[in-house]
Structure formats: C-alpha cells, structure tokens
C-alpha positions as CSV (number, residue, x, y, z in Angstrom):
1,X,5.6,-15.0,-24.7
2,X,4.7,-14.5,-21.0
3,X,7.5,-14.7,-18.5
4,X,6.5,-15.8,-15.0
5,X,9.2,-13.9,-13.2
6,X,12.3,-14.8,-11.2
7,X,14.7,-13.3,-8.7
8,X,16.2,-10.0,-9.6
9,X,19.3,-10.4,-11.7
10,X,20.7,-10.4,-15.3
11,X,19.8,-13.5,-17.3
12,X,21.1,-14.8,-20.6
13,X,18.4,-15.5,-23.2
14,X,18.4,-18.7,-25.3
15,X,16.0,-19.4,-28.1
16,X,15.4,-22.7,-29.7
17,X,12.8,-23.7,-32.3
18,X,11.8,-27.4,-32.7
19,X,12.0,-27.2,-36.5
20,X,15.1,-24.8,-36.8
21,X,17.2,-25.5,-33.8
22,X,19.0,-22.9,-31.7
23,X,19.2,-19.2,-32.7
24,X,22.2,-17.0,-32.2
25,X,21.5,-15.0,-29.0
26,X,25.0,-14.0,-27.9
27,X,24.8,-10.7,-25.9
28,X,21.0,-10.9,-25.5
29,X,20.1,-10.6,-21.8
30,X,17.1,-10.0,-19.6
31,X,17.4,-7.8,-16.6
32,X,14.9,-8.3,-13.8
33,X,14.2,-5.9,-11.0
34,X,11.3,-5.3,-8.7
35,X,11.0,-1.5,-8.6
36,X,8.9,0.9,-6.4
37,X,8.5,4.1,-8.4
38,X,6.1,5.9,-6.0
39,X,3.9,5.4,-2.9
40,X,1.2,7.7,-1.7
41,X,0.4,9.1,0.8
42,X,3.9,9.2,2.3
43,X,2.5,10.0,5.8
44,X,-0.2,8.6,8.0
45,X,-1.5,8.1,11.6
46,X,0.5,6.3,14.2
47,X,-2.8,4.6,15.0
48,X,-2.9,2.8,11.6
49,X,-5.5,2.7,9.0
50,X,-3.8,4.7,6.2
51,X,-4.5,3.2,2.8
52,X,-1.2,3.4,0.7
53,X,-1.0,3.0,-3.1
54,X,2.4,1.6,-4.2
55,X,3.3,1.9,-7.8
56,X,6.1,0.1,-9.6
57,X,6.7,-3.1,-11.6
58,X,7.4,-6.8,-11.3
59,X,5.1,-7.2,-8.4
60,X,3.0,-10.4,-7.9
61,X,-0.7,-10.6,-8.4
62,X,-0.9,-12.7,-5.2
63,X,-1.5,-10.5,-2.1
64,X,0.7,-12.7,0.0
65,X,3.8,-12.5,-2.3
66,X,4.6,-8.8,-1.7
67,X,4.6,-8.1,2.1
68,X,5.2,-4.4,3.0
69,X,7.0,-3.2,6.1
70,X,7.3,0.3,7.4
71,X,10.1,0.1,10.0
72,X,8.8,-2.7,12.3
73,X,5.2,-2.2,11.3
74,X,3.2,-4.2,8.8
75,X,1.2,-2.6,6.0
76,X,-1.5,-5.2,5.2
77,X,-1.8,-5.8,1.5
78,X,-5.4,-5.6,0.3
79,X,-4.9,-5.9,-3.5
80,X,-1.9,-6.5,-5.8
81,X,-1.2,-6.4,-9.5
82,X,2.0,-6.4,-11.6
83,X,2.2,-2.6,-11.3
84,X,0.3,-1.6,-8.1
85,X,-0.2,-2.7,-4.5
86,X,-2.7,-1.3,-2.1
87,X,-1.9,-1.8,1.6
88,X,-3.3,-0.5,4.9
89,X,-1.1,0.4,7.8
90,X,-1.3,-1.3,11.1
91,X,-0.8,0.8,14.3
92,X,2.9,1.8,14.6
93,X,4.9,-0.4,16.9
94,X,6.3,2.7,18.6
95,X,3.3,4.9,19.2
96,X,5.3,8.1,18.7
97,X,5.5,10.2,15.5
98,X,8.6,9.7,13.4
99,X,9.9,8.3,10.1
100,X,10.6,4.7,9.0
101,X,12.0,3.0,5.9
102,X,9.3,1.9,3.4
103,X,10.1,-1.7,2.2
104,X,8.3,-3.8,-0.4
105,X,9.4,-7.4,-0.5
106,X,9.2,-9.4,-3.8
107,X,8.0,-13.0,-4.3
108,X,11.3,-14.1,-3.1
109,X,13.3,-13.0,0.0
110,X,14.6,-9.8,-1.6
111,X,13.5,-6.2,-1.4
112,X,12.2,-4.2,-4.3
113,X,14.5,-1.3,-5.4
114,X,12.9,2.0,-4.2
115,X,13.3,4.9,-6.5
116,X,11.5,7.3,-4.1
117,X,14.0,9.7,-2.5
118,X,13.8,9.4,0.5
119,X,12.0,6.0,0.7
120,X,10.5,6.9,4.1
121,X,7.0,6.9,5.5
122,X,6.3,9.6,8.2
123,X,4.1,8.7,11.1
124,X,2.0,11.6,12.5
125,X,-0.2,11.9,15.6
126,X,-2.3,15.0,14.8
127,X,-5.8,13.6,14.9
128,X,-7.7,13.8,18.1
129,X,-11.3,12.8,18.9
130,X,-12.9,15.3,21.3
131,X,-16.5,14.2,21.4
132,X,-19.2,12.3,19.7
133,X,-23.0,12.4,19.6
134,X,-25.8,10.4,18.0
135,X,-29.1,11.5,16.7
136,X,-31.9,9.9,14.7
137,X,-32.5,11.5,11.2
138,X,-36.0,10.8,10.1
139,X,-35.2,11.9,6.5
140,X,-32.5,9.2,6.3
141,X,-34.5,6.9,8.6
142,X,-31.2,6.1,10.3
143,X,-29.0,6.9,13.3
144,X,-26.3,9.5,12.6
145,X,-23.0,9.5,14.5
146,X,-21.2,12.8,14.7
147,X,-17.5,12.8,15.6
148,X,-15.8,16.0,16.6
149,X,-12.1,16.6,16.9
150,X,-9.1,18.0,15.1
151,X,-6.8,16.9,12.3
152,X,-9.1,14.3,10.7
153,X,-8.1,15.5,7.2
154,X,-11.1,13.7,6.0
155,X,-13.4,14.0,3.0
156,X,-16.2,11.8,1.5
157,X,-14.8,9.3,-0.9
158,X,-11.1,9.3,0.1
159,X,-9.4,6.7,2.3
160,X,-11.4,7.7,5.4
161,X,-13.3,4.9,7.1
162,X,-15.6,4.7,10.1
163,X,-16.0,1.2,11.5
164,X,-18.4,0.0,14.3
165,X,-17.6,-3.5,15.4
166,X,-15.6,-4.0,12.2
167,X,-18.5,-3.0,10.0
168,X,-17.8,-0.1,7.7
169,X,-20.3,2.7,8.0
170,X,-21.5,5.1,5.3
171,X,-19.9,8.6,5.6
172,X,-22.4,11.3,4.6
173,X,-20.2,14.3,5.4
174,X,-16.6,14.9,6.5
175,X,-14.2,17.7,7.2
176,X,-10.9,18.3,9.1
177,X,-12.9,18.8,12.4
C-alpha cells in the first residue's frame, strides 16, 4: 500500500476487505511527521549561491511543496524527493554575517521537525574578489577568466559556480584564492 501523506499527527488505522469485512485494528495507529535529520553545509555566503542538501523524510517530490526559509531569506528548492531536498540560498536580507533559523515547510502550512541541534544556518562574508584577468588559451581554443581573491573555499566539482549573464561556465581549476 502506498500512502499519499497528510498533515503531521497520530491517525487511527482501519482495515476493511470487500469479501471479509472489517478487521480488528484497535490500538493500531500511524504517526506522521516531517523530519529534517541533517542539512549541509550549515554555513554559506551572505551573497547567496550556497547549495544546501537537506536530508530527512516525509518531504514532497514536488519542488513547490517544501519551501525553505533561513531567517527572512529564501533558499530556492532545485530538486526534491521523499528523503532529500536541494536548495540554493538567495542573498541574505540583512547583508551582515550572523545566524538564522533553518526552516523546512511541509506540503501543508506546518514546519518539519528539525533534529539538528542547533537548527541554525550561519551566514559568512569571508570571500573577496580582488582582481580578474582574461587570456586566450590556444590549447583550449577558448578564453580563460582568472578570478583572484580570498576565502573562495572552491574546488572543481563541488558547489562552486561561475556564471556570466546567467550562463554557467566550466571551471578548469579552483582554489581558496
């Protein structure tokens, strides 16, 4: 049997078969809760763009059913399954570092129970861009953009992105600077 979900709560279970009638189910209940068991990373830039993986259960598979808020800032859901949500932070409403409550809403109006202690996302402002340069690499037959700064905490293949006019670029090398 597949159960489509409902609001969190404790529900009595009743079973009836067409050919046998009702079964004795006294004391059989179904407890439903949306639970956040972890989210990672638990800190990111005040400028937004951090990809967060939320793990738990009783989430919806529809990306619009489980909005996520970090304080007053939205985390835009990019994918969602019954047990995992991926969201990307928007720029923090207050552009200063600090911590905010991490809240996952369920298909209804309620909040998922957060088992992370504390259930807080920390906003940091450590990355700075000092300069950039462009060159043409004849081996790649492409232009190469080099960004220089501090606190990028970047590596190829992680959640680091470089966008030019909303088009994602291929990162060929990355470091903290």
